[in-house]
N, C-alpha and C positions, 0 to 999 in steps of 0.2 A: 853094426849100428842099426838101431831099429828104423824101420821104414816110416816116413812121415807122409800123411795124406791130409788133404783138406776136403771135407764133405759138408753137405748142407741138410737142413731140416726145415720142414714147413710148419709154421705155427698156426694157431687157431685163427689169427687174423690175416692169414694167407701171405705172411711175410717169410721169405726164405732165410733160414739161419743154418749155421754149420752143424753138420751131424757130429755127434760125439761118439758114435759107434764105429769101430774099425777093426780089422783083423790084426792091425799092427799093435805093438805093445804100447806105444805112446803116439797120440795123434795131436798135433799142434792145431789150435783153432784160433780164430780171431776172437777178441773179447765180445761177449754177448751182453746185451742190456741187462744189467742187474748182476752180472758175474764178472769178476776180475781175472779169473783163470784163463790161461792161453793154451792149456792142454786138457785132454779128456780126463785124466786122473784127477787133476786139481779141480776141474769142473764138477766131477762126481762128488768129491769131498764137500765142495761148497753147496751142492744141491742137497746132500744128506743133512748138512748143518741147517739149511733152510727148512727142510722137512721136519727135523727134530724140534724146531721152534715154531711150528704152526704152518709152514709151507706157504707163507704169503710174502710175495716180493713187492707188491704195490697195492694201494687202496684208492678207489674212486667212488665217491658218493653219487647219488642221483642228481645232485645239483652241480657236479663237477664234470669237466670235459676230458681231463687227463688223469692218469694214475699218479699217485704220490708214493714215494719209496722212503725207506729208512724209518726213523722214529716218527711215526705219523700220529698227529693229534686229531681226533674226530670230534667235531662240534655239531650242534643241531643244524647250523647253516649248511654244512657239507652234505647232509642227507635231506635237505629241503624242509627242515623244521625250524627255520630261523625265527619263527614267531613264538616259539616256546621259550619259557623262562625257567629259572630254577625254583620259582615260587610254586607253592602247592597248587595244583590244578583242580578245578571244580568238576566233579563227575556229573554227567547228564542226569543220572538217577537222583541227584541232590538238588536239581533245579525245580523251583516252583512247588516244593513239598515242605511239610513240617520239618523243622530243624535243618532245613537246607538254605538255599539262597533264592531270592526273588529274581524273576526274569523281566524282560522288557517287551512290550507289545510293538506292533507296527508303528505306533505313534511315538515310540521312544519312552513311554511311560509304563509304570508297573500296573498290570491289569487289576481291576477292582477286586477280582476273586482272590488275589493274594494280599489284599489290604484288610485291616481290621474293619468290622462292620460299621464302627462309628465314623469312619473316614467319609463314607458316602451314605449316610442314613437316609437322605432325601434324594430320590432319583426322579428326574423329569423326562417325560416323553411327549411327543406331539399329541397323542390321544391315547385313550385306554386300549385301543386295538394294538398299539405298538408296545404294550407292556410285555415283559418276558412271559412265555407260556407258563412257567413255574416261577413264582416269586420267592423271596426270602423273608423269613420272619425277622421282625425287628427293624424293617425298612419301611419308609413311606414313599409311595408312588404317586406322582402328580401328573394329571392329564392337563397339558397346557391349553387345549382348546376349550375346556370348561372350568379349569382351575379347581377341579374337585380332587380330593386326596383319598387314597386307598391304602389298605394294608393287606398282606397275604394271609388268608384264613386257613391255609393248608390245602384247599382244593379250588378256591376261587378268590378273586379280589373283592374286598368288602369296603364300601365307602366308610371312612372314619366317622363322619358325622353328617347328618342330613343338612344339606345346603339350602339356604334361603335365596330364592331368585326373585328379583323385582320385576314387575310387569303389570298388566291389566287384564289377566285371564284368571280362570278359576284355580289354576295351579300356581299362581305367583302372588307375592305380597305387594300391596299398594305402596307406591313410592311416598316417602315421608313428606317431601316438599310439596307434592300435589295435595296430599291430605291436609297440610297446614293451610294452603291457599284456599281449599274448600271450606275449612273451618272458619277462616276469616270472613269469607263471603256469607256464610250462614249467620255468623254473629252480627254482621252488619244488617242483614235482612231482619233478624230478630229485633235489633234495636229500632229499626224503622217501623216495624209492626207495632212495637210497644208505644212509640211516639204517636202513631196514628190512632191507637186505641185511646190514649189520653185525650187527644183532640176531639175524638168522637164523643167521649164521655162529657167533656166540657160543653160541646154543642148541645147535647141532650139536656144538660142542666139548664142552659140558657133558654132553650125552647120551652121547657117545663115552666120556668118562671113567667115567660110570656103568656102561656096558656092559662096560668093561675092568676094573672093580673097582679103579680107582685112587682111589676116594673112600671114605670110611667107609661110606656107604650101600651101596656095591657089595659090601661084605664080609658084609652080613646074609644069612642063608639064607632066613628067612621071618619075616614079621611074626606076632606072637602073635595079633593080631586083624586080620583083613582090613579094608581101608579102601576106601571108595567114593570114587573121584575123579570130580568133576563139573566140566565146563567151563560157564561162564556169561559173559554179556556179549556180546562180539562173535562168540563161537562157542559152540555147545551140544553136549553129549555127556557120557557118563560111562562108567565101568567099575569093577570091583572088583579091587583089587590087594593081594596079601599078600606079594609078593616072591619067591614060589616059581617063578614063570614069567613070561614076557613077556606083557604085555597090550597091547591096542590100543584106541584110542577112536575111534569113528566121529564125526567132527566135522561139525556142521552150522553153516555160517556164517550170521550174522544178515543179514537183508535190508537193504541200504543204501538201497533205493528207486530204484536205477538199473536200467532195463530192460536185459535181456541184449542184447548187440549189439557191433558193432565201432565204436570211436570214435577219432577222430584227436586229440581234446583231452579231457582229463578234469580234474575237480576232486577233490582229496583232502583229508581232514581231518588233524588233527595226528597221527593214528596211521597215516597212509598208506593209509587206506581210500578207495576211489573213491566219491564221493558224487554225482557228476554226470558226464555224458558228452555230448559234442556233436561234430558234424563240422566240421572247418575248411574243407573243400572239398566242395561238392555239385554233381554233374553233373545238370542238369535233364533230365527225360524229355521226349518229344515233346509239345508243347502246354503244357508247364509254364512259367508266367511268374512264379511266386513261389516262393521257397525254402520247404522244409518247416520245421516248428518245431524240427527236430533240428539245424539249422544254427546253429553258435555265433555269438554276437555278434562281429562282426569277421571271420566266415568268408567264403569266396568262393563265389558261386553262378554257375555257368556255364549260361546259358539256351541251349537248342538253337534254332538259327536255320536254318530250311529254305531 
């Protein structure tokens, strides 16, 4: 009878297993994991069968902790790719390019560079300095600090249209409401001047009639009692008149409070007297940065720039 022995073998994971080599014809062994044979001969046959079919006794993916044996099914989850699907995957080379797919920026939105130009034809920035170094044709750039609009001219930003700025300097346009108010004041002044001119003409006519004796008063030779004529109110002066000779009155006009000078705009009262005067235009002297108090509200101040 053949001699029987039990021997051992060390595996790669340092576990002791029965040796299958022996000088004896048949060596009985304990069943080994993955083999049902209990002797060396049968074990060798089983090992050959395994080798002929690929030599794999167990499978363990990166996401698994133990080996699986037999008819093993491999899934993406077994090898740590559970986030993959059977759907067609997008290649990175197809992202953000023509005939590819759009990507998302850090804000979760599609970047404007991947959108048609008409989607953001008007771009706003805090000021012109914040514009992109190189602009895009077909887009309008707005500087919010000045509300001026620009287009990219190929090498520089060009203002789309000259902008009109309101103000009271040589480089600005005069505000319409102020111009209307000034026009009203001038029209009123012209009306008062016309009325005064008519009154003066009427007075001259009456005086001429008196001098020519065409009125009853002009027929008197002399007053029985001389009379003193005194001017009061807007003018002061007096003389004694008895009708025997011409007299004159030295008239002193009442002070209206306006300093003597030349003004381009005046204010008058209901009697046509000038009560205030201001300049509409003031040419600043060297170093003058503020207009004088004599400049009318709505007047133009031209500062000297060296």
